[in-house]
PDB file with one MODEL, atoms N, CA, C and O in Angstrom:
MODEL        1
ATOM      1  N   UNK A   1     -15.773  -6.481  25.949  1.00  0.00           N
ATOM      2  CA  UNK A   1     -15.244  -5.762  24.818  1.00  0.00           C
ATOM      3  C   UNK A   1     -16.180  -4.593  24.522  1.00  0.00           C
ATOM      4  O   UNK A   1     -17.397  -4.754  24.430  1.00  0.00           O
ATOM      5  N   UNK A   2     -15.594  -3.440  24.380  1.00  0.00           N
ATOM      6  CA  UNK A   2     -16.409  -2.255  24.158  1.00  0.00           C
ATOM      7  C   UNK A   2     -16.355  -1.851  22.682  1.00  0.00           C
ATOM      8  O   UNK A   2     -15.532  -2.336  21.905  1.00  0.00           O
ATOM      9  N   UNK A   3     -17.251  -0.958  22.339  1.00  0.00           N
ATOM     10  CA  UNK A   3     -17.301  -0.448  20.971  1.00  0.00           C
ATOM     11  C   UNK A   3     -16.032   0.341  20.658  1.00  0.00           C
ATOM     12  O   UNK A   3     -15.549   0.328  19.526  1.00  0.00           O
ATOM     13  N   UNK A   4     -15.499   1.024  21.660  1.00  0.00           N
ATOM     14  CA  UNK A   4     -14.268   1.790  21.469  1.00  0.00           C
ATOM     15  C   UNK A   4     -13.086   0.909  21.089  1.00  0.00           C
ATOM     16  O   UNK A   4     -12.260   1.291  20.260  1.00  0.00           O
ATOM     17  N   UNK A   5     -13.007  -0.275  21.698  1.00  0.00           N
ATOM     18  CA  UNK A   5     -11.922  -1.203  21.349  1.00  0.00           C
ATOM     19  C   UNK A   5     -12.050  -1.680  19.914  1.00  0.00           C
ATOM     20  O   UNK A   5     -11.059  -1.783  19.191  1.00  0.00           O
ATOM     21  N   UNK A   6     -13.278  -1.971  19.507  1.00  0.00           N
ATOM     22  CA  UNK A   6     -13.504  -2.419  18.133  1.00  0.00           C
ATOM     23  C   UNK A   6     -13.156  -1.313  17.150  1.00  0.00           C
ATOM     24  O   UNK A   6     -12.541  -1.568  16.115  1.00  0.00           O
ATOM     25  N   UNK A   7     -13.546  -0.090  17.471  1.00  0.00           N
ATOM     26  CA  UNK A   7     -13.228   1.039  16.600  1.00  0.00           C
ATOM     27  C   UNK A   7     -11.713   1.241  16.510  1.00  0.00           C
ATOM     28  O   UNK A   7     -11.185   1.518  15.433  1.00  0.00           O
ATOM     29  N   UNK A   8     -11.019   1.103  17.635  1.00  0.00           N
ATOM     30  CA  UNK A   8      -9.561   1.239  17.617  1.00  0.00           C
ATOM     31  C   UNK A   8      -8.894   0.145  16.791  1.00  0.00           C
ATOM     32  O   UNK A   8      -7.936   0.417  16.067  1.00  0.00           O
ATOM     33  N   UNK A   9      -9.387  -1.085  16.890  1.00  0.00           N
ATOM     34  CA  UNK A   9      -8.846  -2.173  16.075  1.00  0.00           C
ATOM     35  C   UNK A   9      -9.071  -1.921  14.593  1.00  0.00           C
ATOM     36  O   UNK A   9      -8.174  -2.130  13.777  1.00  0.00           O
ATOM     37  N   UNK A  10     -10.272  -1.472  14.250  1.00  0.00           N
ATOM     38  CA  UNK A  10     -10.570  -1.178  12.844  1.00  0.00           C
ATOM     39  C   UNK A  10      -9.730  -0.008  12.342  1.00  0.00           C
ATOM     40  O   UNK A  10      -9.219  -0.044  11.223  1.00  0.00           O
ATOM     41  N   UNK A  11      -9.588   1.026  13.164  1.00  0.00           N
ATOM     42  CA  UNK A  11      -8.783   2.187  12.784  1.00  0.00           C
ATOM     43  C   UNK A  11      -7.326   1.773  12.565  1.00  0.00           C
ATOM     44  O   UNK A  11      -6.693   2.206  11.602  1.00  0.00           O
ATOM     45  N   UNK A  12      -6.801   0.943  13.454  1.00  0.00           N
ATOM     46  CA  UNK A  12      -5.428   0.466  13.300  1.00  0.00           C
ATOM     47  C   UNK A  12      -5.236  -0.364  12.042  1.00  0.00           C
ATOM     48  O   UNK A  12      -4.215  -0.247  11.365  1.00  0.00           O
ATOM     49  N   UNK A  13      -6.215  -1.200  11.731  1.00  0.00           N
ATOM     50  CA  UNK A  13      -6.135  -2.016  10.514  1.00  0.00           C
ATOM     51  C   UNK A  13      -6.160  -1.172   9.257  1.00  0.00           C
ATOM     52  O   UNK A  13      -5.376  -1.398   8.335  1.00  0.00           O
ATOM     53  N   UNK A  14      -7.056  -0.201   9.217  1.00  0.00           N
ATOM     54  CA  UNK A  14      -7.138   0.686   8.053  1.00  0.00           C
ATOM     55  C   UNK A  14      -5.859   1.506   7.916  1.00  0.00           C
ATOM     56  O   UNK A  14      -5.372   1.716   6.805  1.00  0.00           O
ATOM     57  N   UNK A  15      -5.313   1.970   9.040  1.00  0.00           N
ATOM     58  CA  UNK A  15      -4.074   2.737   9.009  1.00  0.00           C
ATOM     59  C   UNK A  15      -2.920   1.887   8.476  1.00  0.00           C
ATOM     60  O   UNK A  15      -2.108   2.374   7.690  1.00  0.00           O
ATOM     61  N   UNK A  16      -2.841   0.622   8.898  1.00  0.00           N
ATOM     62  CA  UNK A  16      -1.782  -0.259   8.409  1.00  0.00           C
ATOM     63  C   UNK A  16      -1.912  -0.502   6.913  1.00  0.00           C
ATOM     64  O   UNK A  16      -0.912  -0.506   6.195  1.00  0.00           O
ATOM     65  N   UNK A  17      -3.123  -0.701   6.444  1.00  0.00           N
ATOM     66  CA  UNK A  17      -3.335  -0.892   5.008  1.00  0.00           C
ATOM     67  C   UNK A  17      -2.892   0.349   4.247  1.00  0.00           C
ATOM     68  O   UNK A  17      -2.246   0.241   3.204  1.00  0.00           O
ATOM     69  N   UNK A  18      -3.231   1.516   4.756  1.00  0.00           N
ATOM     70  CA  UNK A  18      -2.840   2.763   4.095  1.00  0.00           C
ATOM     71  C   UNK A  18      -1.320   2.913   4.072  1.00  0.00           C
ATOM     72  O   UNK A  18      -0.749   3.273   3.042  1.00  0.00           O
ATOM     73  N   UNK A  19      -0.671   2.646   5.183  1.00  0.00           N
ATOM     74  CA  UNK A  19       0.786   2.785   5.269  1.00  0.00           C
ATOM     75  C   UNK A  19       1.483   1.811   4.322  1.00  0.00           C
ATOM     76  O   UNK A  19       2.482   2.166   3.697  1.00  0.00           O
ATOM     77  N   UNK A  20       0.969   0.595   4.211  1.00  0.00           N
ATOM     78  CA  UNK A  20       1.618  -0.404   3.368  1.00  0.00           C
ATOM     79  C   UNK A  20       1.339  -0.192   1.876  1.00  0.00           C
ATOM     80  O   UNK A  20       2.178  -0.527   1.041  1.00  0.00           O
ATOM     81  N   UNK A  21       0.187   0.353   1.539  1.00  0.00           N
ATOM     82  CA  UNK A  21      -0.166   0.548   0.127  1.00  0.00           C
ATOM     83  C   UNK A  21       0.297   1.884  -0.433  1.00  0.00           C
ATOM     84  O   UNK A  21       0.449   2.016  -1.647  1.00  0.00           O
ATOM     85  N   UNK A  22       0.523   2.869   0.414  1.00  0.00           N
ATOM     86  CA  UNK A  22       0.844   4.220  -0.057  1.00  0.00           C
ATOM     87  C   UNK A  22       2.102   4.285  -0.926  1.00  0.00           C
ATOM     88  O   UNK A  22       2.057   4.941  -1.967  1.00  0.00           O
ATOM     89  N   UNK A  23       3.217   3.649  -0.569  1.00  0.00           N
ATOM     90  CA  UNK A  23       4.392   3.762  -1.441  1.00  0.00           C
ATOM     91  C   UNK A  23       4.174   3.156  -2.830  1.00  0.00           C
ATOM     92  O   UNK A  23       4.612   3.721  -3.833  1.00  0.00           O
ATOM     93  N   UNK A  24       3.507   2.023  -2.883  1.00  0.00           N
ATOM     94  CA  UNK A  24       3.273   1.356  -4.170  1.00  0.00           C
ATOM     95  C   UNK A  24       2.316   2.177  -5.026  1.00  0.00           C
ATOM     96  O   UNK A  24       2.566   2.401  -6.211  1.00  0.00           O
ATOM     97  N   UNK A  25       1.224   2.621  -4.422  1.00  0.00           N
ATOM     98  CA  UNK A  25       0.257   3.411  -5.177  1.00  0.00           C
ATOM     99  C   UNK A  25       0.819   4.767  -5.585  1.00  0.00           C
ATOM    100  O   UNK A  25       0.531   5.261  -6.675  1.00  0.00           O
ATOM    101  N   UNK A  26       1.622   5.369  -4.708  1.00  0.00           N
ATOM    102  CA  UNK A  26       2.232   6.658  -5.047  1.00  0.00           C
ATOM    103  C   UNK A  26       3.190   6.533  -6.218  1.00  0.00           C
ATOM    104  O   UNK A  26       3.189   7.372  -7.118  1.00  0.00           O
ATOM    105  N   UNK A  27       4.011   5.484  -6.209  1.00  0.00           N
ATOM    106  CA  UNK A  27       4.946   5.274  -7.324  1.00  0.00           C
ATOM    107  C   UNK A  27       4.194   5.015  -8.626  1.00  0.00           C
ATOM    108  O   UNK A  27       4.571   5.542  -9.672  1.00  0.00           O
ATOM    109  N   UNK A  28       3.142   4.213  -8.572  1.00  0.00           N
ATOM    110  CA  UNK A  28       2.346   3.952  -9.774  1.00  0.00           C
ATOM    111  C   UNK A  28       1.664   5.219 -10.270  1.00  0.00           C
ATOM    112  O   UNK A  28       1.554   5.430 -11.478  1.00  0.00           O
ATOM    113  N   UNK A  29       1.211   6.054  -9.359  1.00  0.00           N
ATOM    114  CA  UNK A  29       0.575   7.316  -9.734  1.00  0.00           C
ATOM    115  C   UNK A  29       1.564   8.245 -10.433  1.00  0.00           C
ATOM    116  O   UNK A  29       1.238   8.855 -11.451  1.00  0.00           O
ATOM    117  N   UNK A  30       2.766   8.349  -9.885  1.00  0.00           N
ATOM    118  CA  UNK A  30       3.775   9.230 -10.480  1.00  0.00           C
ATOM    119  C   UNK A  30       4.177   8.734 -11.863  1.00  0.00           C
ATOM    120  O   UNK A  30       4.290   9.534 -12.791  1.00  0.00           O
ATOM    121  N   UNK A  31       4.395   7.442 -12.018  1.00  0.00           N
ATOM    122  CA  UNK A  31       4.760   6.901 -13.326  1.00  0.00           C
ATOM    123  C   UNK A  31       3.614   7.073 -14.313  1.00  0.00           C
ATOM    124  O   UNK A  31       3.845   7.410 -15.474  1.00  0.00           O
ATOM    125  N   UNK A  32       2.391   6.847 -13.870  1.00  0.00           N
ATOM    126  CA  UNK A  32       1.236   7.053 -14.748  1.00  0.00           C
ATOM    127  C   UNK A  32       1.119   8.494 -15.200  1.00  0.00           C
ATOM    128  O   UNK A  32       0.785   8.760 -16.355  1.00  0.00           O
ATOM    129  N   UNK A  33       1.389   9.417 -14.309  1.00  0.00           N
ATOM    130  CA  UNK A  33       1.332  10.835 -14.665  1.00  0.00           C
ATOM    131  C   UNK A  33       2.428  11.195 -15.663  1.00  0.00           C
ATOM    132  O   UNK A  33       2.176  11.928 -16.619  1.00  0.00           O
ATOM    133  N   UNK A  34       3.627  10.693 -15.453  1.00  0.00           N
ATOM    134  CA  UNK A  34       4.726  10.966 -16.387  1.00  0.00           C
ATOM    135  C   UNK A  34       4.420  10.400 -17.770  1.00  0.00           C
ATOM    136  O   UNK A  34       4.638  11.075 -18.776  1.00  0.00           O
ATOM    137  N   UNK A  35       3.919   9.173 -17.828  1.00  0.00           N
ATOM    138  CA  UNK A  35       3.579   8.560 -19.112  1.00  0.00           C
ATOM    139  C   UNK A  35       2.422   9.300 -19.776  1.00  0.00           C
ATOM    140  O   UNK A  35       2.408   9.456 -20.997  1.00  0.00           O
ATOM    141  N   UNK A  36       1.456   9.756 -18.989  1.00  0.00           N
ATOM    142  CA  UNK A  36       0.333  10.501 -19.553  1.00  0.00           C
ATOM    143  C   UNK A  36       0.794  11.833 -20.143  1.00  0.00           C
ATOM    144  O   UNK A  36       0.325  12.244 -21.205  1.00  0.00           O
ATOM    145  N   UNK A  37       1.709  12.502 -19.454  1.00  0.00           N
ATOM    146  CA  UNK A  37       2.260  13.748 -20.001  1.00  0.00           C
ATOM    147  C   UNK A  37       3.037  13.464 -21.278  1.00  0.00           C
ATOM    148  O   UNK A  37       2.940  14.219 -22.245  1.00  0.00           O
ATOM    149  N   UNK A  38       3.810  12.377 -21.287  1.00  0.00           N
ATOM    150  CA  UNK A  38       4.539  11.989 -22.491  1.00  0.00           C
ATOM    151  C   UNK A  38       3.583  11.692 -23.639  1.00  0.00           C
ATOM    152  O   UNK A  38       3.830  12.100 -24.774  1.00  0.00           O
ATOM    153  N   UNK A  39       2.493  10.983 -23.351  1.00  0.00           N
ATOM    154  CA  UNK A  39       1.515  10.666 -24.392  1.00  0.00           C
ATOM    155  C   UNK A  39       0.842  11.926 -24.909  1.00  0.00           C
ATOM    156  O   UNK A  39       0.576  12.032 -26.106  1.00  0.00           O
ATOM    157  N   UNK A  40       0.564  12.874 -24.041  1.00  0.00           N
ATOM    158  CA  UNK A  40      -0.101  14.102 -24.468  1.00  0.00           C
ATOM    159  C   UNK A  40       0.826  14.965 -25.325  1.00  0.00           C
ATOM    160  O   UNK A  40       0.377  15.599 -26.280  1.00  0.00           O
ATOM    161  N   UNK A  41       2.102  14.988 -24.990  1.00  0.00           N
ATOM    162  CA  UNK A  41       3.016  15.834 -25.766  1.00  0.00           C
ATOM    163  C   UNK A  41       3.391  15.223 -27.102  1.00  0.00           C
ATOM    164  O   UNK A  41       3.685  15.954 -28.048  1.00  0.00           O
ATOM    165  N   UNK A  42       3.390  13.898 -27.204  1.00  0.00           N
ATOM    166  CA  UNK A  42       3.772  13.243 -28.458  1.00  0.00           C
ATOM    167  C   UNK A  42       2.572  12.771 -29.266  1.00  0.00           C
ATOM    168  O   UNK A  42       2.744  12.233 -30.359  1.00  0.00           O
ATOM    169  N   UNK A  43       1.381  12.958 -28.759  1.00  0.00           N
ATOM    170  CA  UNK A  43       0.137  12.526 -29.432  1.00  0.00           C
ATOM    171  C   UNK A  43       0.087  11.013 -29.650  1.00  0.00           C
ATOM    172  O   UNK A  43      -0.578  10.543 -30.573  1.00  0.00           O
ATOM    173  N   UNK A  44       0.777  10.258 -28.819  1.00  0.00           N
ATOM    174  CA  UNK A  44       0.684   8.798 -28.848  1.00  0.00           C
ATOM    175  C   UNK A  44      -0.447   8.409 -27.912  1.00  0.00           C
ATOM    176  O   UNK A  44      -0.377   8.668 -26.710  1.00  0.00           O
ATOM    177  N   UNK A  45      -1.473   7.799 -28.445  1.00  0.00           N
ATOM    178  CA  UNK A  45      -2.638   7.453 -27.630  1.00  0.00           C
ATOM    179  C   UNK A  45      -2.776   5.948 -27.451  1.00  0.00           C
ATOM    180  O   UNK A  45      -3.877   5.406 -27.539  1.00  0.00           O
ATOM    181  N   UNK A  46      -1.672   5.282 -27.203  1.00  0.00           N
ATOM    182  CA  UNK A  46      -1.682   3.843 -26.964  1.00  0.00           C
ATOM    183  C   UNK A  46      -2.008   3.585 -25.489  1.00  0.00           C
ATOM    184  O   UNK A  46      -1.290   4.041 -24.599  1.00  0.00           O
ATOM    185  N   UNK A  47      -3.079   2.862 -25.243  1.00  0.00           N
ATOM    186  CA  UNK A  47      -3.541   2.633 -23.875  1.00  0.00           C
ATOM    187  C   UNK A  47      -2.647   1.665 -23.107  1.00  0.00           C
ATOM    188  O   UNK A  47      -2.567   1.731 -21.881  1.00  0.00           O
ATOM    189  N   UNK A  48      -1.978   0.771 -23.824  1.00  0.00           N
ATOM    190  CA  UNK A  48      -1.154  -0.225 -23.146  1.00  0.00           C
ATOM    191  C   UNK A  48       0.252   0.288 -22.846  1.00  0.00           C
ATOM    192  O   UNK A  48       1.048  -0.436 -22.250  1.00  0.00           O
ATOM    193  N   UNK A  49       0.574   1.508 -23.241  1.00  0.00           N
ATOM    194  CA  UNK A  49       1.909   2.059 -23.025  1.00  0.00           C
ATOM    195  C   UNK A  49       2.225   2.250 -21.546  1.00  0.00           C
ATOM    196  O   UNK A  49       3.390   2.175 -21.157  1.00  0.00           O
ATOM    197  N   UNK A  50       1.234   2.492 -20.730  1.00  0.00           N
ATOM    198  CA  UNK A  50       1.476   2.724 -19.307  1.00  0.00           C
ATOM    199  C   UNK A  50       1.655   1.427 -18.521  1.00  0.00           C
ATOM    200  O   UNK A  50       2.147   1.454 -17.393  1.00  0.00           O
ATOM    201  N   UNK A  51       1.265   0.302 -19.098  1.00  0.00           N
ATOM    202  CA  UNK A  51       1.276  -0.948 -18.334  1.00  0.00           C
ATOM    203  C   UNK A  51       2.679  -1.379 -17.935  1.00  0.00           C
ATOM    204  O   UNK A  51       2.923  -1.638 -16.757  1.00  0.00           O
ATOM    205  N   UNK A  52       3.596  -1.463 -18.870  1.00  0.00           N
ATOM    206  CA  UNK A  52       4.932  -1.971 -18.571  1.00  0.00           C
ATOM    207  C   UNK A  52       5.708  -1.067 -17.612  1.00  0.00           C
ATOM    208  O   UNK A  52       6.289  -1.582 -16.657  1.00  0.00           O
ATOM    209  N   UNK A  53       5.749   0.254 -17.814  1.00  0.00           N
ATOM    210  CA  UNK A  53       6.466   1.084 -16.833  1.00  0.00           C
ATOM    211  C   UNK A  53       5.873   0.998 -15.425  1.00  0.00           C
ATOM    212  O   UNK A  53       6.614   0.940 -14.444  1.00  0.00           O
ATOM    213  N   UNK A  54       4.550   0.988 -15.324  1.00  0.00           N
ATOM    214  CA  UNK A  54       3.926   0.875 -14.005  1.00  0.00           C
ATOM    215  C   UNK A  54       4.268  -0.464 -13.348  1.00  0.00           C
ATOM    216  O   UNK A  54       4.577  -0.522 -12.157  1.00  0.00           O
ATOM    217  N   UNK A  55       4.209  -1.528 -14.132  1.00  0.00           N
ATOM    218  CA  UNK A  55       4.507  -2.846 -13.583  1.00  0.00           C
ATOM    219  C   UNK A  55       5.951  -2.919 -13.096  1.00  0.00           C
ATOM    220  O   UNK A  55       6.214  -3.457 -12.020  1.00  0.00           O
ATOM    221  N   UNK A  56       6.884  -2.384 -13.874  1.00  0.00           N
ATOM    222  CA  UNK A  56       8.284  -2.411 -13.472  1.00  0.00           C
ATOM    223  C   UNK A  56       8.538  -1.575 -12.224  1.00  0.00           C
ATOM    224  O   UNK A  56       9.299  -1.983 -11.347  1.00  0.00           O
ATOM    225  N   UNK A  57       7.905  -0.409 -12.140  1.00  0.00           N
ATOM    226  CA  UNK A  57       8.090   0.441 -10.963  1.00  0.00           C
ATOM    227  C   UNK A  57       7.460  -0.200  -9.732  1.00  0.00           C
ATOM    228  O   UNK A  57       8.044  -0.148  -8.649  1.00  0.00           O
ATOM    229  N   UNK A  58       6.297  -0.794  -9.871  1.00  0.00           N
ATOM    230  CA  UNK A  58       5.653  -1.466  -8.741  1.00  0.00           C
ATOM    231  C   UNK A  58       6.506  -2.631  -8.254  1.00  0.00           C
ATOM    232  O   UNK A  58       6.660  -2.821  -7.048  1.00  0.00           O
ATOM    233  N   UNK A  59       7.063  -3.412  -9.177  1.00  0.00           N
ATOM    234  CA  UNK A  59       7.942  -4.510  -8.778  1.00  0.00           C
ATOM    235  C   UNK A  59       9.204  -3.990  -8.097  1.00  0.00           C
ATOM    236  O   UNK A  59       9.674  -4.590  -7.131  1.00  0.00           O
ATOM    237  N   UNK A  60       9.757  -2.882  -8.590  1.00  0.00           N
ATOM    238  CA  UNK A  60      10.953  -2.305  -7.971  1.00  0.00           C
ATOM    239  C   UNK A  60      10.653  -1.797  -6.560  1.00  0.00           C
ATOM    240  O   UNK A  60      11.448  -1.997  -5.642  1.00  0.00           O
ATOM    241  N   UNK A  61       9.501  -1.139  -6.393  1.00  0.00           N
ATOM    242  CA  UNK A  61       9.130  -0.643  -5.064  1.00  0.00           C
ATOM    243  C   UNK A  61       8.894  -1.810  -4.109  1.00  0.00           C
ATOM    244  O   UNK A  61       9.302  -1.756  -2.949  1.00  0.00           O
ATOM    245  N   UNK A  62       8.243  -2.856  -4.588  1.00  0.00           N
ATOM    246  CA  UNK A  62       8.028  -4.026  -3.740  1.00  0.00           C
ATOM    247  C   UNK A  62       9.344  -4.713  -3.386  1.00  0.00           C
ATOM    248  O   UNK A  62       9.509  -5.190  -2.264  1.00  0.00           O
ATOM    249  N   UNK A  63      10.273  -4.767  -4.325  1.00  0.00           N
ATOM    250  CA  UNK A  63      11.568  -5.375  -4.046  1.00  0.00           C
ATOM    251  C   UNK A  63      12.361  -4.525  -3.052  1.00  0.00           C
ATOM    252  O   UNK A  63      13.047  -5.060  -2.181  1.00  0.00           O
ATOM    253  N   UNK A  64      12.267  -3.214  -3.184  1.00  0.00           N
ATOM    254  CA  UNK A  64      13.023  -2.316  -2.323  1.00  0.00           C
ATOM    255  C   UNK A  64      12.419  -2.213  -0.922  1.00  0.00           C
ATOM    256  O   UNK A  64      13.149  -2.205   0.069  1.00  0.00           O
ATOM    257  N   UNK A  65      11.089  -2.134  -0.836  1.00  0.00           N
ATOM    258  CA  UNK A  65      10.416  -1.930   0.444  1.00  0.00           C
ATOM    259  C   UNK A  65       9.729  -3.184   0.988  1.00  0.00           C
ATOM    260  O   UNK A  65       9.046  -3.121   2.011  1.00  0.00           O
ATOM    261  N   UNK A  66       9.905  -4.311   0.318  1.00  0.00           N
ATOM    262  CA  UNK A  66       9.222  -5.529   0.737  1.00  0.00           C
ATOM    263  C   UNK A  66       9.577  -5.976   2.140  1.00  0.00           C
ATOM    264  O   UNK A  66       8.701  -6.385   2.901  1.00  0.00           O
ATOM    265  N   UNK A  67      10.850  -5.902   2.491  1.00  0.00           N
ATOM    266  CA  UNK A  67      11.275  -6.296   3.838  1.00  0.00           C
ATOM    267  C   UNK A  67      10.645  -5.424   4.905  1.00  0.00           C
ATOM    268  O   UNK A  67      10.186  -5.915   5.937  1.00  0.00           O
ATOM    269  N   UNK A  68      10.626  -4.116   4.647  1.00  0.00           N
ATOM    270  CA  UNK A  68       9.998  -3.189   5.594  1.00  0.00           C
ATOM    271  C   UNK A  68       8.501  -3.464   5.708  1.00  0.00           C
ATOM    272  O   UNK A  68       7.942  -3.421   6.804  1.00  0.00           O
ATOM    273  N   UNK A  69       7.848  -3.750   4.570  1.00  0.00           N
ATOM    274  CA  UNK A  69       6.410  -4.038   4.598  1.00  0.00           C
ATOM    275  C   UNK A  69       6.110  -5.286   5.418  1.00  0.00           C
ATOM    276  O   UNK A  69       5.169  -5.296   6.212  1.00  0.00           O
ATOM    277  N   UNK A  70       6.910  -6.345   5.231  1.00  0.00           N
ATOM    278  CA  UNK A  70       6.702  -7.565   6.004  1.00  0.00           C
ATOM    279  C   UNK A  70       6.978  -7.335   7.482  1.00  0.00           C
ATOM    280  O   UNK A  70       6.299  -7.903   8.338  1.00  0.00           O
ATOM    281  N   UNK A  71       7.964  -6.511   7.786  1.00  0.00           N
ATOM    282  CA  UNK A  71       8.277  -6.203   9.177  1.00  0.00           C
ATOM    283  C   UNK A  71       7.126  -5.449   9.843  1.00  0.00           C
ATOM    284  O   UNK A  71       6.737  -5.774  10.966  1.00  0.00           O
ATOM    285  N   UNK A  72       6.588  -4.458   9.163  1.00  0.00           N
ATOM    286  CA  UNK A  72       5.463  -3.678   9.712  1.00  0.00           C
ATOM    287  C   UNK A  72       4.245  -4.572   9.895  1.00  0.00           C
ATOM    288  O   UNK A  72       3.576  -4.510  10.926  1.00  0.00           O
ATOM    289  N   UNK A  73       3.956  -5.398   8.903  1.00  0.00           N
ATOM    290  CA  UNK A  73       2.794  -6.283   8.998  1.00  0.00           C
ATOM    291  C   UNK A  73       2.992  -7.335  10.087  1.00  0.00           C
ATOM    292  O   UNK A  73       2.041  -7.683  10.787  1.00  0.00           O
ATOM    293  N   UNK A  74       4.208  -7.842  10.237  1.00  0.00           N
ATOM    294  CA  UNK A  74       4.488  -8.815  11.291  1.00  0.00           C
ATOM    295  C   UNK A  74       4.335  -8.210  12.678  1.00  0.00           C
ATOM    296  O   UNK A  74       3.759  -8.830  13.571  1.00  0.00           O
ATOM    297  N   UNK A  75       4.854  -6.988  12.858  1.00  0.00           N
ATOM    298  CA  UNK A  75       4.699  -6.314  14.150  1.00  0.00           C
ATOM    299  C   UNK A  75       3.235  -6.043  14.468  1.00  0.00           C
ATOM    300  O   UNK A  75       2.806  -6.199  15.611  1.00  0.00           O
ATOM    301  N   UNK A  76       2.472  -5.639  13.463  1.00  0.00           N
ATOM    302  CA  UNK A  76       1.041  -5.390  13.676  1.00  0.00           C
ATOM    303  C   UNK A  76       0.325  -6.684  14.052  1.00  0.00           C
ATOM    304  O   UNK A  76      -0.531  -6.688  14.936  1.00  0.00           O
ATOM    305  N   UNK A  77       0.672  -7.774  13.388  1.00  0.00           N
ATOM    306  CA  UNK A  77       0.025  -9.056  13.665  1.00  0.00           C
ATOM    307  C   UNK A  77       0.372  -9.545  15.071  1.00  0.00           C
ATOM    308  O   UNK A  77      -0.504 -10.028  15.788  1.00  0.00           O
ATOM    309  N   UNK A  78       1.637  -9.425  15.472  1.00  0.00           N
ATOM    310  CA  UNK A  78       2.033  -9.823  16.826  1.00  0.00           C
ATOM    311  C   UNK A  78       1.296  -8.974  17.856  1.00  0.00           C
ATOM    312  O   UNK A  78       0.822  -9.493  18.867  1.00  0.00           O
ATOM    313  N   UNK A  79       1.200  -7.681  17.604  1.00  0.00           N
ATOM    314  CA  UNK A  79       0.475  -6.786  18.505  1.00  0.00           C
ATOM    315  C   UNK A  79      -1.002  -7.164  18.579  1.00  0.00           C
ATOM    316  O   UNK A  79      -1.598  -7.150  19.656  1.00  0.00           O
ATOM    317  N   UNK A  80      -1.582  -7.496  17.445  1.00  0.00           N
ATOM    318  CA  UNK A  80      -2.994  -7.886  17.413  1.00  0.00           C
ATOM    319  C   UNK A  80      -3.220  -9.186  18.181  1.00  0.00           C
ATOM    320  O   UNK A  80      -4.186  -9.302  18.935  1.00  0.00           O
ATOM    321  N   UNK A  81      -2.329 -10.169  17.991  1.00  0.00           N
ATOM    322  CA  UNK A  81      -2.468 -11.430  18.703  1.00  0.00           C
ATOM    323  C   UNK A  81      -2.242 -11.266  20.198  1.00  0.00           C
ATOM    324  O   UNK A  81      -2.836 -11.987  20.999  1.00  0.00           O
ATOM    325  N   UNK A  82      -1.393 -10.329  20.579  1.00  0.00           N
ATOM    326  CA  UNK A  82      -1.172 -10.099  22.020  1.00  0.00           C
ATOM    327  C   UNK A  82      -2.381  -9.442  22.676  1.00  0.00           C
ATOM    328  O   UNK A  82      -2.532  -9.517  23.896  1.00  0.00           O
ATOM    329  N   UNK A  83      -3.233  -8.807  21.901  1.00  0.00           N
ATOM    330  CA  UNK A  83      -4.427  -8.167  22.439  1.00  0.00           C
ATOM    331  C   UNK A  83      -5.619  -9.114  22.509  1.00  0.00           C
ATOM    332  O   UNK A  83      -6.669  -8.739  23.029  1.00  0.00           O
ATOM    333  N   UNK A  84      -5.479 -10.317  22.005  1.00  0.00           N
ATOM    334  CA  UNK A  84      -6.601 -11.267  22.005  1.00  0.00           C
ATOM    335  C   UNK A  84      -7.049 -11.584  23.426  1.00  0.00           C
ATOM    336  O   UNK A  84      -8.245 -11.704  23.690  1.00  0.00           O
ATOM    337  N   UNK A  85      -6.096 -11.720  24.338  1.00  0.00           N
ATOM    338  CA  UNK A  85      -6.465 -12.051  25.722  1.00  0.00           C
ATOM    339  C   UNK A  85      -7.268 -10.919  26.376  1.00  0.00           C
ATOM    340  O   UNK A  85      -8.057 -11.163  27.288  1.00  0.00           O
ATOM    341  N   UNK A  86      -7.064  -9.682  25.908  1.00  0.00           N
ATOM    342  CA  UNK A  86      -7.824  -8.557  26.471  1.00  0.00           C
ATOM    343  C   UNK A  86      -9.206  -8.419  25.853  1.00  0.00           C
ATOM    344  O   UNK A  86     -10.078  -7.771  26.431  1.00  0.00           O
ATOM    345  N   UNK A  87      -9.419  -9.021  24.686  1.00  0.00           N
ATOM    346  CA  UNK A  87     -10.714  -8.869  24.025  1.00  0.00           C
ATOM    347  C   UNK A  87     -11.815  -9.657  24.724  1.00  0.00           C
ATOM    348  O   UNK A  87     -12.982  -9.271  24.657  1.00  0.00           O
ATOM    349  N   UNK A  88     -11.472 -10.735  25.382  1.00  0.00           N
ATOM    350  CA  UNK A  88     -12.482 -11.547  26.043  1.00  0.00           C
ATOM    351  C   UNK A  88     -12.945 -10.981  27.369  1.00  0.00           C
ATOM    352  O   UNK A  88     -13.928 -11.461  27.933  1.00  0.00           O
ATOM    353  N   UNK A  89     -12.265  -9.980  27.874  1.00  0.00           N
ATOM    354  CA  UNK A  89     -12.614  -9.431  29.195  1.00  0.00           C
ATOM    355  C   UNK A  89     -13.701  -8.401  29.104  1.00  0.00           C
ATOM    356  O   UNK A  89     -14.110  -7.843  30.122  1.00  0.00           O
TER     357      UNK A  89
ENDMDL
END
């Protein structure tokens, strides 16, 4: 096993984490920004106001993209397990 193989495995893992987390984090960021603009324009400074909209949007994104996320993670895991036999060489 070479250092290049380890780096490629780590790079692939980080890339998968980024791909799977990006839609959820992006949706939460957009909702947080909208609520922050609303709070700034109405002078409502309630800190807990952003919690419920963010939670609902995150749950909606997970419900909508959950199947795709599990499919991507399953394919990555199968690919990783298929490479185990090459790691010992």
